[in-house]
N, C-alpha and C positions, 0 to 999 in steps of 0.2 A: 376260359372255363375249363376246369379239370375234367379229365375223361372219367367221370363218375357214373358208372353203370352198376347199380346195386346187385343185379343178378350175377354179374361176373364174379363177385366175391364168394358167392355160395356155390356156383357151378364150376367155374373155370379153375378154382384152386384144386379141383380133383381130376377133371377130365377135359380134354379138347373135344371139339365138335365131332371128331372121328371116333370118339369113345376110348382112345388111349390116354394114359396119364399125361397131364401137362408136363413138359420137360423142364428141368432146370436149365438156366441160360447163363453162359459165361461168355463175356465179351472182352478179349484181351487186345489192347491197343498199344502197339509199340510206338515209340516217339522218334521220328526221322529215319525209320528203316526204309531203305531203298528197295525198288522193285527187284533188283538183282542181288540183294544181300543174302537171302536164305540160300542154303546149300542146294536145295531142290531146284532153285532157279538159276543155278550155275555159280553161286557164290563160292569163294575159295575157303571160307571158314566153316568148320563143322557146325551144323545146327540140327542135331539128331531129333530133338523134340518137336521142332517146327516141321521137320521132314516127316516125322511120324504122323502129325496131323494131316499132312498132304497125302500120305499113304492110306490113311484111314477115313479120309473125307473127300470133299470136292474142292479143288483149287480153281480159282478164277484168274484168268490171264489178262482180262481187260477191266479190272476193278479200279475205281477212281474215288478219291476223296473229293468233297465238295469244294475244297480250297487247297492251295499249295502251302498253307501254313496252319499252325495248330489250333489256336482259339476258334477260328471259324469252323474248322472241321468238327471240333468237339461239340459246338453248338448244333450242327446239323445231325450228328449221330444221335444226340439225345432228343432233338425236337422233330426230326424228319422234315425239316424245312431248310431251304438253301440259306446259307449264312448271310449273303448279301441282302436278304430281306430284313435282317436285323438292323440295329443302329450302327453296327460296326461295318463300314464299307471298305476298309482296308486295314492292313497291319494286324497286330495282336494286342491283347490286354497286358498291362503290367501286373505284377504280383499283388498290388494293392488296388487293382482296377475295380470299377463298379460292375455289378452283375449284368451280364449280357442277356440272359434269359428273363424276359419280362414276367412280372407277377401274373399268375393266372394262366400262363401258357403251359399246356400239358406236355410232360416229358415221357419218354418210354418207361422211366422208373415209376411215374404216376400210373401209367397204363398197367404195368405188371403188379404194382402194389395193390391197386384197386381190384385186381384179379385174384388176390390172395397170395401173392408172392412175398417172400422176405427179400428185401433189396439192400444192396450194399455197394459202395464205391470204395476202392482202395487204390491209391496212386495219385497221379497228377490231375488237378482240377482245371485250372486255367480258364475259368468262365466268370470270374469276379465273385466276391464274397460279401461286400458291404461290411467292412471292418468298422468297429467303434473307433472314435478319435479322442485323443487326449487334448487338453487345453494347451499343454506345453510339451514339446518333444522331449523324449528321453535322451540321455547321452550314454555312451558305452561305459560300462563299469571299469574297463581298462582298455588301453589302446585307442585308436582313432574312432570317431563317430562318422561313418560314411554311408552313403546310399540312401535310398528311399525306404520309409517304413518305421522311422523312429517315433512318429506321432500316432501310430496305431495302438489301440488299447487291447493288449494281449490278455488282459484279465477277464475279458468278456467274450461270450460266444459271438461269432459273426452273425449278422442278421439275415443274410440270404445265401446260406450255404446249402450243401446237398440235401440236408434234412428238410428243407423247405421245398424241395423239388422232387419228392417221391422216394428218397432213399431212407431206409430205416436206420442205417448206420454208415459211418464213414471214417476213413483214416487216410488223410490226404496231405499233400503240400499244395500251396495256393496256385502255383504256376510252374513254369519250367525250372529246371534245376540250376539254371544260371540267373534266376530272378529272385530277389529278396521279397518277403522275409523268408529266412531259412529256419523254418520251424514246422513241426507236424501239427495238424489239427485232428482231433478225434471227436466225432459227433458234433462238429461245428465249433468246437472250443479248442484254442491253442493248448498244447500240452506243456508249454513252458513260455517264459517271458524272455525274448531275445535280449541279451545283455552285452554282446560283443559284436564287432564287425568281422565278417568273414567274406571271402571273395572266391567266387567261381565264375570267372569272366567279368561279372559285375559285382561290386561290393554292396553290402547291406547288412541289416541287423540279423543276428543269428542266435539261436539257443546255444549255450556253451557246448553241449554234447552233440550238436547236429553236425554230421559229416556227410557230404554228398555220396561217398562210396557206400554208406550204409543203407541208402534208400532201397536198392533192389533186394538185398537180403531181408530188410524189414517188410517190404511189400509182399515178398514171397511168404514170409512167416504169417503175416496177417491174413493173406489169402487162404493159406492152408487152414488156419484156425477157423476162419469164417465157414469154409466148406465143411469142415468136420462138424462144427456146431449146427449148421443148417441141415446137413444130411441126417442128423439125428432126429429131426422132425419129419416123420414119414408122411404126415398129412399136408405138408406145405412145401411147394417148390420154391426155389430161390433164384435170384438174378444177381450175379456178380459182375460189375463193371470194373475192369482192371486196367486202367490207363497207366502204362509204365513211364518212367523218366528216361528210358534208354532206347537206342544208342545215341540220343541227343547229347550234345555237349553240355556240361563238361564230361569228357570221356574219362570215367573214373572206375575202372574195374577193381574189384577187391584183390587182395593178395592171392587168394585162391585161383584167380583167373589170369593174373599178370603173366605174360609170356606164353600162354597156352595156345594161342592161335598161330603164332609164328609169323604174323604179318603186322604186328604192332598193337598199340593200345585199343584202337578202334575194333580190330578183329577180336581182341580179348573181351571187349565190352559186348560185342555181338554174341559171343559164346555165353556170357553171363546172362544176357537177355533171354537166350534160348533156354538156359538153366531154369529161369523163373517159370517159363512155359512148362518145363518138365516137372517142376514142383506142383503146379496146378494139376497136371495129368496124374501125378503120383497120388495126390490126395483124393482125386475123383476115383481112382482105382482102389485105393485103400478103403474108401467108404462104400465101394460097390455100386456106384451110381454113374459110372461113365456111360453106360448104355442108356441112361435116362437123362442125359445132358446134351443140349445143343450148344456147341462151342464155336465161337467165331474168333479168328485171329486175323488182324490186319495192322496197318500203320496209319498215322494221322496225316502224313504227306511223304514226299520223297526224301532222298538222301540230302543232307545239308553240307554245303561246301566247307563249312567251318571244321568238319571232320577230315579235311585234307584229302580231297579226291585223288590228287596226283600221287600221294603216298600209297593209296590203295591200289591204284593202277600199276604201280611199279611191282607190286607183289602178285599181279595177275588177278586181283579181285576187282570186279566191276559192280559197284553198288547200284548203279543205274541201269545195268544191263547195257543195251545198245540204244537206250532212249536219249533224246535231246533234253537238256535243261536239268535243273536241280530243284530242291526245295525253294519255294517262293515264286517260281516261274510258271507261266501259263502253258509251257510245253509239257510233254508227257512225263518227263522226269520229275516234274514238280508234284504231280497228283496221281500218277498210276502207281499202285502199291500192291504188295502181296495181299491176298485175301483167301482164307481157307474156312470152310464150314465142315465141322464133323458132327454128325448126329447118327450114331449107330442104329441100324435098322430102318432108318428113314432116308439117309443120304448114301448113295453108292460109294464104296471105298475106292480110292485111287482114281476118281473120276475128275474130269477137267471140263470147265465151261468157258467158252470164248465170248460169251455175250457181254456187252458193255453194261456195267452196273455202277452204282454209286453208294457211298456210305450213308446217304440220307435214307436208304431203303431199309434200315434196321427197324424203324418204328412200325412200318406196315407189315414187315415180315413177322415181328413179334405178335402183332394183332392177328395176323393170319394163322399163326401157330395156334392161337387160342380160339380160332374160328370166329373172330370178331372184326375182320378187315372191313366189312361193309358197315360197321357201326362207328367208324371214326368220324367225329364231328367235322363240320366244314372248316372250322378255324384251327384245325389240328393236322400236323404231318402233311402239309400242303404239297410236298415234293417227294413223298415216299411211296415206292412201289414194292410190293411184296416179292421177295425172292423165292417163295415157296414153289412156284411152278418150275423154276430152274433146278431147285433142290430135288424135286421129284422127277426131273428129266422130261418135263412137259414144255412144249413150245408156246406157252401163253403168257410169258412175262410181258407186261404192258407198258414199260417205259418207252416213250416215243423218241426221246432225245435226252442228252445230259448236258448240263451247263457247268463249266469250270470257272474258277476265279483265282486270281493271283494276289500276291501280297500288296500290290499297289492298286488293286481294284479293277484290273483288266479282266475282260470276259472272253470266254470261248464257248462255242456250242458244238456239240458232237451229234451228228445224225448218221447212223450207219458207218460207212468207211470215211466219211467226210468230217473234217474239223475246221471250223472258222474261228480264228483269233481276231478279236476286235481291237487290235493294237499292232504297231509295226515292229515291236521289240519283244523282249522276254517277259515284260510285265513284272520282272523281279530282279534277280541278282546276276544273271548271266548276260554276256554280251550278245547282241547289242542291248545295253541297258536303256530304260526309259529316259527320255530327254537327252540322249547322247546324239552327237553328230550323225552317227551311223543310222540311228533310228529316224532322224529327221529326213534322211535321204531315201529311206526304204519305202516301199508301197504301204499305204495306210493300214491295210489289213493283211492277214495271212490265211491262206486256204490250203489244206493238205489232204491228200488221199492216203490215209494211214495204212490201207491195205497194200498199196504200191510203194509207199514212202513212210515206213514207220519211224524213221529218223527225222521226219519233218524238215527235209532239206530242200524241197522244191515247192516254192510258193506259187500256186496256180490261180491266185485271186484275180489277177488282171485278165486271165484267159477264160475264167468261169464267172464272170460278173453276175449273170442271171442267178446262178446258184448262190453266190454271195448274198445277193439281195433277198432271195427266198429264205435263206438261213437266218439272216439278220432280222427279217420280219417275224420269223418264229420266235427268236429270242425276245424281240420287243413285246410280242404278245404275252410271253411267259412272265416278263417283268410287269407288264400292265395288269395282268389278271391276278397277280399275287399268288399264283399256284400253277403247278404243271400237272397235277392230278385232276380227274374229273370233279366238277363241283362248282359251287357259286364263287364268284370272284372275291378275293380277299385283299386286305390292305397291307402294303409293305411298311416297315417301320423306318423312322429317320428321314433323312433328306433324300430327294429323288436321285435316281441313278443318272450320272453324267458321263457321257462318252467323250473321248478326246476330240478336239476340234477337227482334225484332219479326217477322222473316222466319220464324223457327222457330215462333213462336206462331201464325202464319197457316198454316204448312205443317209440322206436327209430324214428318212423314216425314223432313225434313232434319235433325232432331235425333237420329235413330236411329243 
């Protein structure tokens, strides 16, 4: 059931419960940007605009995505619900995948639209669109016909795009920049019919004029145009969700940025990603609304090994900082990411917060900004805790623990300094890999004290078995209850959660 509260549209479009004007909200989501990538975190590459946000806002040093890969994290950002409660228990969706957000589930865009906001998404969607299908697949007009997507009907709007989930307008690509189809969609309708095969790591149907390197400039231009147009309406705040395609592979900086970083194409692409942030800031400044805008910058997961970690390290650039693991892994490098909040007059400039937070928290934070956190229905935002106390410098943030998830569906739970991984391996792409001989010989679970061992190098599970059992019990209850926020139990979607055999043998409570 959508978050339809009639009073919100008439009251909250003008003011918050505190009496000040409801802020515009901009959420910028980088793609595969590592914890150590920004210059303010020690990165080798200049990122002056991201650094400006850190200087003018609050940076979080222990922020986590709900998953170490992109589709699941995007689901959680928009729904305020852990991704593994959906039907997607591991991996990501393809570009022509079915919608992951179920009909009737309220998104943060629904929340804000119902409150009188103008809402838009510009960038990478990757949550499924329900394309129309042709009776017979097309073939390329010239060259080979390769990849998935030739049977999609590009003449028709998609049936479950962003406009059905609370967004007033959209300009997107369907998934990652290395996943076909390679075509823009505006307001849920493809802007062209793909007629040729193009390849960015994976081949597939593409519009003739679609080039991967144009995405960032196009998204920047669209974002500026939206902000300019929305700012002209003085009576209505806006929400812009800007999920970028970078620095995810393919690493395709434009000519303007090639060679600028001095450490190769990945560094150049980081600089161009930062430039997009700068374009948003410039438009907010030009419109005179920076002071009225709550802006969040983060990433959907950690640095991807496909971007050649060894090459970065040779140049002294550490995309992961000193964290263990990469994108896809259950370790910190997979899901600890940069996170900055700037809200002039409300958030202290150049401030730092070391509290453990999660990207599922956006929904409750937006509701709290509007003074409606207590009105969230029981079947909505089940794992979202408002960040407002932290933004105000108050010690009343209520998240009791955080649950992490890897690409193969492995779980971890974080309570205070302690982190329990319910697998003997990385859960992803790093060694020891799942089902490897090394994983088979390792202890079934991993327990780390991140205060003493931030690199996750000393597994204490066999020495702290009582703690392991207690944390596993907390995780089991969170799964069983269908929520981690206070409220009535809810139902998870899809098949039941299944833990590895050796984990269940050690912790029978997880087999119940």
